C-alpha positions as CSV (number, residue, x, y, z in Angstrom):
1,M,63.4,19.8,-26.4
2,T,66.4,19.9,-24.0
3,A,69.3,18.0,-25.4
4,T,70.3,15.0,-23.3
5,A,72.4,11.9,-23.4
6,Y,71.8,8.2,-22.5
7,L,73.9,5.3,-21.4
8,T,73.0,2.6,-24.0
9,G,75.6,-0.1,-23.4
10,L,77.6,-1.2,-20.4
11,G,80.6,-3.5,-19.9
12,A,83.2,-4.6,-17.4
13,Y,86.4,-6.6,-17.4
14,L,87.9,-8.3,-14.2
15,P,91.2,-10.1,-15.0
16,G,91.9,-13.7,-14.1
17,E,90.1,-15.7,-11.4
18,P,88.7,-14.2,-8.2
19,V,91.3,-14.1,-5.4
20,G,90.1,-14.7,-1.9
21,N,91.4,-13.0,1.2
22,D,93.6,-15.8,2.2
23,E,95.2,-15.9,-1.3
24,V,96.1,-12.2,-1.4
25,A,99.4,-12.5,0.3
26,S,100.5,-15.3,-1.9
27,R,99.7,-13.1,-4.9
28,L,101.1,-9.9,-3.7
29,G,103.8,-11.3,-1.5
30,G,104.5,-10.4,2.1
31,V,103.9,-13.3,4.5
32,D,105.8,-12.2,7.6
33,K,103.9,-12.0,10.9
34,R,103.7,-8.2,10.9
35,T,102.4,-8.0,7.4
36,E,100.0,-10.8,8.0
37,R,98.6,-9.1,11.1
38,I,98.1,-5.9,9.1
39,R,96.4,-7.7,6.2
40,R,93.9,-9.5,8.5
41,R,92.9,-6.3,10.3
42,I,92.4,-4.3,7.2
43,Q,90.5,-7.0,5.3
44,N,88.3,-7.5,8.3
45,A,87.4,-3.9,8.4
46,N,86.9,-3.3,4.6
47,G,84.5,-6.2,4.1
48,I,86.1,-7.3,0.7
49,Q,85.8,-11.0,0.3
50,Q,87.4,-11.4,-3.1
51,R,89.1,-9.3,-5.8
52,Y,90.9,-9.6,-9.1
53,Y,94.5,-9.0,-10.1
54,A,96.2,-8.6,-13.4
55,M,99.1,-10.5,-11.9
56,D,99.9,-14.2,-11.8
57,T,101.1,-16.1,-8.7
58,D,104.8,-15.3,-9.6
59,G,104.1,-11.6,-9.4
60,R,104.2,-11.1,-13.2
61,T,101.7,-8.7,-14.8
62,T,99.3,-10.4,-17.0
63,H,97.7,-7.4,-18.7
64,L,98.4,-3.8,-19.3
65,N,96.1,-1.2,-17.9
66,E,95.2,-0.2,-21.5
67,E,94.2,-3.8,-22.2
68,L,91.9,-3.8,-19.2
69,A,90.2,-0.6,-20.5
70,T,89.9,-2.0,-24.0
71,H,88.3,-5.2,-22.9
72,A,85.7,-3.2,-21.0
73,I,85.0,-0.8,-23.9
74,N,84.6,-3.8,-26.2
75,A,82.1,-5.4,-23.7
76,A,80.1,-2.2,-23.7
77,L,80.2,-2.0,-27.5
78,A,79.0,-5.6,-27.8
79,D,76.2,-4.9,-25.4
80,R,75.1,-2.0,-27.6
81,G,75.8,-3.8,-30.9
82,L,78.3,-1.3,-32.0
83,R,81.9,-1.2,-33.3
84,A,84.8,1.0,-32.2
85,S,84.5,2.9,-35.5
86,D,81.0,4.0,-34.4
87,L,82.6,6.1,-31.7
88,G,83.3,9.9,-32.0
89,M,84.9,10.3,-28.6
90,L,86.7,8.2,-26.0
91,A,87.2,9.5,-22.4
92,C,89.5,7.3,-20.1
93,A,89.8,7.6,-16.4
94,T,92.6,6.1,-14.4
95,T,94.9,6.8,-11.4
96,Q,98.0,5.9,-13.4
97,G,98.4,4.7,-16.9
98,D,101.0,2.2,-18.1
99,L,103.2,5.1,-19.4
100,L,104.1,8.5,-18.0
101,V,103.6,9.9,-21.6
102,P,101.6,9.9,-23.7
103,G,98.1,10.1,-22.1
104,F,96.2,6.9,-21.1
105,A,93.3,7.7,-23.7
106,S,95.8,7.8,-26.5
107,M,97.1,4.4,-25.6
108,V,93.7,2.9,-25.1
109,H,92.5,4.4,-28.5
110,G,95.6,2.9,-30.2
111,R,94.8,-0.6,-28.9
112,L,91.0,-0.3,-29.4
113,G,91.2,0.9,-33.0
114,G,88.2,2.3,-34.8
115,G,88.7,5.6,-36.6
116,P,89.7,9.2,-35.8
117,M,88.0,10.3,-32.6
118,Q,88.4,12.8,-29.9
119,T,90.2,11.5,-26.7
120,L,90.4,12.7,-23.2
121,T,92.4,11.4,-20.3
122,A,91.0,12.1,-16.9
123,T,93.5,11.4,-14.1
124,G,93.3,11.7,-10.3
125,V,91.8,8.8,-8.3
126,C,88.2,7.5,-8.0
127,A,86.3,10.6,-9.0
128,S,88.2,10.9,-12.3
129,S,85.5,8.3,-13.5
130,I,82.8,11.0,-13.1
131,A,84.9,13.7,-14.7
132,A,85.3,11.5,-17.7
133,L,81.5,10.8,-17.8
134,D,80.8,14.6,-17.5
135,A,83.1,15.3,-20.6
136,V,81.4,12.7,-22.9
137,V,77.9,13.6,-21.7
138,S,78.6,17.3,-22.5
139,K,79.8,16.6,-25.9
140,V,77.0,14.4,-26.8
141,R,74.5,17.0,-25.5
142,L,76.1,19.6,-27.6
143,G,75.7,17.5,-30.6
144,E,79.4,17.2,-31.4
145,H,79.3,13.4,-31.3
146,P,76.3,11.1,-31.7
147,R,78.0,8.5,-29.6
148,A,81.0,8.2,-27.3
149,A,82.6,5.8,-24.8
150,V,83.8,6.4,-21.2
151,V,85.9,3.9,-19.3
152,G,87.4,3.7,-15.8
153,S,90.4,1.3,-15.6
154,E,92.9,0.6,-12.8
155,L,95.9,-1.7,-12.5
156,S,97.0,-1.2,-8.9
157,S,98.6,-4.6,-8.3
158,R,102.0,-3.5,-9.9
159,W,102.3,-0.8,-7.1
160,L,101.3,-3.3,-4.4
161,H,103.6,-6.3,-4.7
162,Q,106.0,-6.9,-1.9
163,R,109.0,-6.2,-4.0
164,R,107.9,-2.6,-4.1
165,F,108.3,-2.5,-0.3
166,E,111.7,-4.1,0.1
167,G,114.6,-1.8,0.9
168,V,112.1,1.1,1.1
169,E,111.4,3.5,4.0
170,D,108.5,1.9,5.9
171,H,105.2,3.7,5.8
172,L,102.1,2.1,7.5
173,D,99.7,4.1,5.3
174,A,101.2,2.4,2.3
175,H,100.7,-1.0,3.8
176,F,97.0,-0.1,4.4
177,L,96.3,0.4,0.6
178,R,98.0,-2.9,-0.3
179,W,95.1,-4.9,1.0
180,M,92.5,-2.4,-0.2
181,L,93.1,-1.9,-3.9
182,S,92.7,-4.3,-6.9
183,D,92.4,-4.4,-10.7
184,G,89.6,-4.0,-13.2
185,A,87.8,-1.8,-15.7
186,G,84.3,-0.7,-16.4
187,A,82.8,1.2,-19.4
188,A,79.7,2.8,-20.9
189,I,78.5,3.9,-24.3
190,V,76.9,7.3,-24.3
191,E,74.5,8.4,-27.1
192,F,72.1,11.3,-27.9
193,Q,69.1,9.1,-28.0
194,P,68.0,5.9,-26.1
195,R,68.6,2.6,-27.8
196,P,65.6,1.2,-29.8
197,D,65.5,-2.4,-28.5
198,R,66.1,-2.3,-24.7
199,P,65.9,0.3,-21.9
200,S,68.5,2.9,-21.5
201,L,69.8,5.1,-18.7
202,R,69.0,8.8,-19.3
203,V,71.7,11.1,-17.8
204,D,69.8,13.8,-15.9
205,W,72.8,15.6,-14.6
206,V,76.4,15.1,-13.7
207,R,78.2,17.0,-10.9
208,Q,81.9,17.0,-9.9
209,V,83.4,19.2,-7.2
210,S,86.8,19.6,-5.7
211,L,87.3,20.9,-2.1
212,A,91.2,20.9,-2.4
213,H,91.1,24.5,-1.3
214,E,90.0,23.4,2.1
215,H,92.0,20.1,2.6
216,E,95.5,18.8,2.3
217,V,96.5,15.9,0.3
218,C,95.2,12.5,1.6
219,M,95.8,9.8,-0.9
220,R,98.9,10.3,-2.9
221,A,102.0,9.0,-4.5
222,G,105.2,11.0,-5.4
223,L,105.1,13.4,-2.4
224,D,107.8,13.6,0.2
225,G,106.0,14.7,3.3
226,D,102.4,15.6,3.9
227,S,102.3,18.7,1.7
228,L,104.3,20.5,-1.0
229,E,105.1,23.3,1.5
230,A,106.8,20.7,3.8
231,G,108.5,18.5,1.3
232,S,109.3,17.9,-2.4
233,T,108.2,15.5,-5.2
234,W,109.7,12.5,-6.6
235,Q,110.9,14.4,-9.6
236,D,113.1,16.6,-7.3
237,F,115.2,13.8,-6.1
238,D,118.6,13.2,-7.7
239,D,117.4,10.1,-9.3
240,V,114.2,7.9,-9.4
241,A,115.9,5.1,-7.3
242,S,116.4,7.6,-4.4
243,A,112.8,8.6,-4.6
244,E,111.7,5.0,-4.6
245,R,113.9,4.1,-1.6
246,A,112.2,7.0,0.2
247,G,108.8,5.5,-0.5
248,L,107.6,8.2,-2.9
249,L,106.5,5.6,-5.5
250,Q,104.1,3.9,-3.1
251,I,100.4,4.8,-3.0
252,R,99.7,6.1,0.4
253,Q,96.7,7.4,2.3
254,D,96.3,9.5,5.4
255,T,93.7,7.3,7.2
256,S,93.2,9.8,10.0
257,V,91.2,12.1,7.8
258,L,88.9,9.5,6.2
259,G,86.2,10.2,8.7
260,D,86.2,13.8,7.6
261,L,85.8,12.5,4.0
262,A,82.6,10.8,4.9
263,K,81.2,13.9,6.6
264,V,82.1,16.2,3.8
265,G,80.7,13.7,1.2
266,L,77.4,13.6,3.2
267,A,77.3,17.5,3.2
268,Q,77.7,17.4,-0.6
269,F,74.8,15.0,-0.9
270,E,72.7,17.2,1.4
271,E,73.5,20.1,-1.0
272,L,72.2,18.1,-4.0
273,V,69.0,17.5,-2.0
274,D,68.7,21.2,-1.0
275,L,69.2,22.3,-4.7
276,G,66.5,20.0,-5.9
277,L,68.8,17.8,-8.0
278,V,67.8,14.7,-5.8
279,D,64.3,14.1,-4.8
280,L,64.6,11.6,-1.8
281,K,61.0,10.4,-2.2
282,K,61.7,9.4,-5.7
283,L,65.2,8.1,-5.3
284,D,65.1,4.4,-6.1
285,H,68.7,3.3,-6.2
286,V,72.0,4.6,-4.8
287,I,75.2,3.1,-6.3
288,C,78.1,4.4,-4.2
289,H,81.8,3.7,-4.5
290,Y,83.5,3.4,-1.2
291,S,86.6,1.7,0.0
292,T,85.3,0.0,3.2
293,N,82.0,-1.2,4.6
294,A,82.6,1.2,7.5
295,F,81.9,4.1,5.2
296,R,78.8,2.4,3.9
297,D,77.3,2.2,7.3
298,V,78.0,5.8,8.1
299,V,76.3,7.0,4.8
300,F,73.5,4.5,5.0
301,D,72.6,5.6,8.6
302,A,72.7,9.3,7.4
303,L,70.3,8.5,4.5
304,A,68.0,6.4,6.7
305,A,67.7,9.3,9.2
306,R,66.9,11.8,6.3
307,V,64.5,9.4,4.5
308,P,62.2,7.4,6.9
309,G,61.7,4.0,5.5
310,F,65.0,4.1,3.5
311,D,66.2,0.5,3.3
312,S,69.1,-1.5,2.0
313,R,67.2,-2.7,-1.1
314,R,67.8,0.8,-2.6
315,W,71.6,0.5,-2.0
316,F,73.9,-1.4,-4.3
317,S,77.6,-2.1,-4.3
318,N,79.7,-5.1,-5.3
319,L,82.7,-4.1,-3.2
320,E,82.7,-7.4,-1.4
321,T,82.9,-9.5,-4.6
322,C,84.8,-7.2,-7.1
323,G,87.0,-5.3,-4.7
324,N,88.0,-1.6,-4.7
325,T,89.0,-0.8,-8.3
326,G,89.2,2.9,-7.9
327,A,88.1,4.9,-11.0
328,A,86.6,1.6,-12.4
329,S,84.5,0.8,-9.4
330,I,81.4,2.9,-10.2
331,Y,81.1,1.5,-13.7
332,I,81.8,-2.2,-12.7
333,A,79.0,-1.7,-10.0
334,L,76.6,-0.1,-12.5
335,D,77.2,-2.8,-15.0
336,E,76.3,-5.6,-12.6
337,A,73.2,-3.7,-11.3
338,W,72.0,-3.3,-14.9
339,R,72.8,-6.9,-16.0
340,T,71.1,-8.5,-13.1
341,G,67.8,-6.7,-13.7
342,R,68.0,-4.6,-10.6
343,L,67.1,-1.3,-12.5
344,Q,63.7,-1.1,-14.1
345,P,62.0,1.5,-16.5
346,G,60.9,4.6,-14.6
347,E,63.3,4.2,-11.7
348,T,66.1,6.7,-10.7
349,V,69.7,6.0,-9.8
350,L,72.2,8.2,-8.1
351,L,75.9,7.4,-8.7
352,A,78.2,8.7,-5.9
353,V,82.0,8.7,-5.9
354,P,84.0,10.2,-3.1
355,E,87.6,10.6,-3.7
356,S,90.3,11.0,-0.9
357,G,93.1,12.3,-3.1
358,R,92.5,15.9,-2.0
359,F,88.8,15.6,-1.2
360,S,86.7,15.7,-4.4
361,F,83.3,14.2,-5.1
362,G,81.4,13.0,-8.3
363,F,77.7,12.5,-8.7
364,A,75.5,11.5,-11.5
365,H,71.7,11.1,-11.6
366,L,70.1,8.6,-14.1
367,T,66.6,7.6,-15.0
368,V,65.8,4.2,-16.6
369,V,63.8,4.9,-19.8
370,E,61.8,2.6,-22.1
371,P,63.3,1.6,-25.5
372,R,63.0,4.2,-28.2
373,A,60.7,2.1,-30.3
374,Q,58.3,1.4,-27.3
375,R,58.3,5.1,-26.4
376,S,57.4,6.1,-30.0
377,T,54.5,3.6,-29.9
378,S,53.1,4.8,-26.6
379,A,53.5,8.5,-27.4
């Protein structure tokens, strides 16, 4: 029998109370007319109605990123009825940990506890979530660990507060992301067999691809200019303060190429279909991470054109209620879809995560399977 892996527990953590659109400026600062105009335009376009911040109304951080990750892992462990000491591996995905060194996974492991375990830090932007999943699934399939945990966690608010924009060279593409990103974490437990008491999600395959050889940097921090050939990095400045004044410690995104990201992502999806990895006639659910409803409409229209009868009931996202949490988004969405009974035994699920960093994409195909005890009885 081919070795495989299963998602047997899911969990998420969203810090604090939900923050509505009109409350965002009071949380992040920036209430001048220009900033307010930008905020309203971006929020109207992205469709987000509320989000969560690990930051209080005075702009003080309430959690560390490693704390968000640990809360989500503990929720997934509780969902499965396990302890941290039951894990053989921990893979953590994030855009930026709390520290420059050591790696994020080491910090999360230190806070989580448990016992000796293999750790992996997957950095990047959104698709690092799928890279981390690929790592733990591979190790479980190889038989090196009977169970592992994967987590995506983001604490963007520290980068987005108004104080990070004062006295800094003005970049409109940095203002754009202020009203897009928010905080949260999502996690999954991965095991070599399905759980005995409840359905599990079998991991049929995981695929992650970078197209950086064809595209310049889009979403970035730490780069002076649009490419390394044309500029330098934040570490090449005389001091960090100079780099910050130049805006290199802001998260920025070249919005002019985001339409290309959607087109390339659809081409990657078409390749999955052509390779036989996705059967459109048997695809029951699509859980896709995206930053704005405008991208959702583009992708949905393309799917509907390819699959006659494809309707919105197959599509799930909680962008509007949970916000854009980067590497955490796909797990936060999967957790909600699972908890609310949306996914039923026998159904298939495609996870899709485009990343604008330098154009990379992550996909995973799951199948909902019956509890192990029930499968044994029916066999």
